[in-house]
N, C-alpha and C positions, 0 to 999 in steps of 0.2 A: 575531619574527613581524611586527613593524611594517613591515619592509621587504619582506615577502613579497608577491608579485604574485598576486592571485587573478583568475581569468578566468571569464567566463560559460560555462555549459554549452552545448555545441553537439553535434549528431549525430556530428560527426567525432571527438569525444572518447571515444566509446563503447569503442574498442579500448584506450585508455589507462586508463580508469577501471574497466571491468568486471573486469580481473584483480585489482584491489585488493578489490572487493566479493566476488568468489568465493573468493579465497585467504585473506583475513584475517578477513572478517566472519562469525562463527559464530552470531550471535544470530538469533532468529527474527522480528525486526521487519521488516515489509514495506516500510518507508520506504527501506531501503537497497537500492534497485534504480535502475539508470540511468534507466529510464523515469519513475520518480517525480520524480527531480530535474529531468529535462527537461520533463515535462508540467506541473509546478507551478511552473516557473521564472519565468513572467511574474507570478506572485502573490507568491512568496517570494524572488525575486531570488537564487537559488542561485548561488554561485560556488565554484570549487575551486582548490586548489594542492597540489603534492606537495613535501614536504620530509622529509629523513631517512627515505626509504622509507615515508612516512605520508601518507595522503590526508586533507587538511583541507577541510572544506566549511563555508562560512558562508552565512547567509541574513539577510534583513531581515524583522523581525516587522511584519506589516501594520498592527497597532494603533498602535505608537509609532515605527515606522520606525527601530528600533535594530538594529544588526548583532549576531547571535548565532551560535553554533557548533553543528554537528552532531557527534556523538561521533566522535573521530578514528579512522581506520581504517588499520591497518598496524602497524609496529614501535613507533612512539611512544616513542622513547628519552628518557632523562632530560633531555638538552639541549633537546629540543623541548618537553617538559613545562614546563621552566623558562621558556621563551619564551612559552608560552601564559599562564602565571601572571603573568609580567611585563606582558604585554599586558592581562590582566584588571585588574591594578592601575592601569594607565594610563588606563583608561576612567572617565568620569564617572558611569557607571551600572553595575549589577551584571551581569557577563557570565553568560549561561546557556548550558549545553551540553545539547542535546536528544537524545533517542533513546539514552540511556545504558543499557547492558545490565548485568545482574548480573555477568557475566564481566569486563567492563571495571572495574567497581568493585572486584572481588576481586583483579584483576591489578595495578592502579595505586593502591594504598592511599595512598601518601604524596601523590600528586597529588590524589586525591579528597578528602584531608583539608582542602584549602583551600576546599572547596565544601560547601554544604549540600545534602543529597540530598532531593529532593521527589518523592513518589509522585504519579503522574498516572493515576488509574484510567481517565479518559476516553481516554487514549492507549494503554492496554494492548491488545495484539493477541490475538485469539481464535484458538486452535489446536485443530484437529480431526483425528481419524483419517480419512483419505480413504476408507477402507473403510466406516466408519460412515455417512458422508454419501452414499456411493454405494449402499449396500444398505438403509439405514434399518431395520435389524432390531431386534426387541425391542418391549416394550410402550411404552416412552417415545416411540417414533417412530410409534405408531399414528395419532395425529392427522395427521401428514404423509402417511402411506400412504393414509389415507382421502381426503384432498384430491387426491392423485395419482390414485387410483382413479376419483374423480368426473370429474377432468379428462380422463383417457384414455377414459372412456365417452362424453364429450360432444364431443371434438375429435379430428380426424385430424391428427397432427403428425409432423414430421420434424426431425432434428438434423443439422447439418453443421459442419465446421470453418470458421472465419473465414479468408478469404484475400483477395487483391486483387480477386478476382472478385465478392465479395459485400459488400465494405465499404459500398457504397452502400445496401445493405439495412439495415445497422446504423444508418446515418444516417436511414433511413426510419422505423425504430423510434423513434429519438429524436424525430423530427418528430411522430409519432403520440402520444407520451407528453407532450411539452412544447409542441408547436405554436408558437403565437405568444404564449404566456403571458408576462406581464410578471414577470420574476424579480428586478426591482430591489429588492424588499423582502426577498429571501431570498439573502443574499450567499453562503452556503455552497453552495447548489445552483448558482448562476451560476458560481462558481469551479470546482466539480466538472465542470460541462459544458464549461467552457473547457479544462480539463485533458483530458477525454475526447475533445474535438474534436481536440486535438493528437495524442493516441495513435492515433485512427482514421486521421488523415491521414498518420501516419508508422508505421503498424502493422508493416510488414515491416522497415523500417530499425531499429525498436526490438526486433525479433525477439519480438514478443508472440504469444500464442496465445489461442484463444477458440472458442466455439461459438455458432451461430445457430440459433434455433428458428423453424420456420414452422408455421402452421396453414392447411391447404388451400392451401399455396404462398405464403401471405402472411407476411412476416417480422414476428414479434411479440415476440421476446426475444433477448438475447445476453449473453454474459459475456466478460471478458478477464482472462487470468491469465498468470503467468510464474514460472519457478523462482526461489526465493531461494537454495537450495543443492541438493545432490544428493538430499535427502530431502523437501523441502518446496516447495510452490508457493503463491504469494499470488494470491488472487482480487481484482483491483483494482476491477473494475466488474461490476455485474450489473443489467441493465435489462429490465423486462418490462411489457407493457401490462396495466393493472390490471383491465380488463374481463373477462379470462379467469381465472376462479377456479381456483387451483391452478397457475397458470403460473410463479409465483415458485418454488414447490416443485419444479417440473419443471426449470427452468433450473439450480437449485441441485444437484439430483440428477445431471443429465446432465453438468454440469461436473465434479462429483466423480468420476463414472464415467470420464470422459476422463482426468482427472489420475491416477486409480488405474491405468488401463490403460497409462500412460506410465511407471509404475514408482515413483511418488512415494508416500510413506507418510503425509505430513501435508499439511493445507491450512490456510493462514493466511487468515482472513477479515477481517483488519485491525481497526481500532478502532471504538468506537461514538460517539466525540466527545461523550459525555455526553447523547446524545439518548435519551430514555426508550424510545420505540418501537423504535429501532434496537437498543438494548441487550436489550430483551425478545425481539426476533426472533433475535438472535445466541445468546442463552442457550437459546432453545427447541431449538437443535440440539446442545446439550450438549457444549461444548468440553471437551477433556481437560485443558487448562491455559490459563492466561493468561500471555502473554509480556510482562513489565513493560517500560515505556519511561520510565525515570527521567529527571528533569531535575536537573542540577547547577547550583546558583546560587552564584556566587563570594562568599566572605565578605570584605567590605571591612574 
């Protein structure tokens, strides 16, 4: 692995990388999409290489500037496993492998035995039934339905798919939400906005999907999503102007309706990053399961 040449992600690499993500990766983690590696590339410095019919991705941790790995995707034969272990031994620090699924751990037992498995609740992904989020049936969703009912009484709204013709309206929503706020003290938001800016500017090239909500013709909310596999979509971004009570519930429901209409059974609403408010909001929609994202730490 030492002599392996890793290259930066570029839009031209999509046709090479997507087949690995769609063919081999069966986990429900949302990070394993081409748009994620591209849009967060300036922050995590993602690079990729293919060896022995396996996609290897490494990145640089912003905190300590050390290179780490993402869970290998593909055949991952014994020869390549040994090369990764040899590489880990050569480092002056503990190599970490992020985004490791339960399936990977069960399949590569001997390889995993060289690592300590670390549970990361803040990185686990929330999985929902698309039908549940689209219909919001039952007593547990009554508070959501009440907010939606109030919203629909107070506002005249429309929903439309995002395309090249209304991308500028998504940027208008962002300007209304964040304006000229100084985000220097909130690194996570400034990084997310940098990622989102890239996705909006390359929406069609990345083959993203999404919906835009208008109130009286004014753009006020949008979401962006994409398939992870044939059964599941990941909602990467969801933005709404807070002055409209119930708008976040509306964009959530309408996105779920769109995803359900396209034939997908599940929705991945990503991780909560350990943020208490975000965790509470995601739990309030009653996920059917959490998709774990383990970290493997090499045993020196």
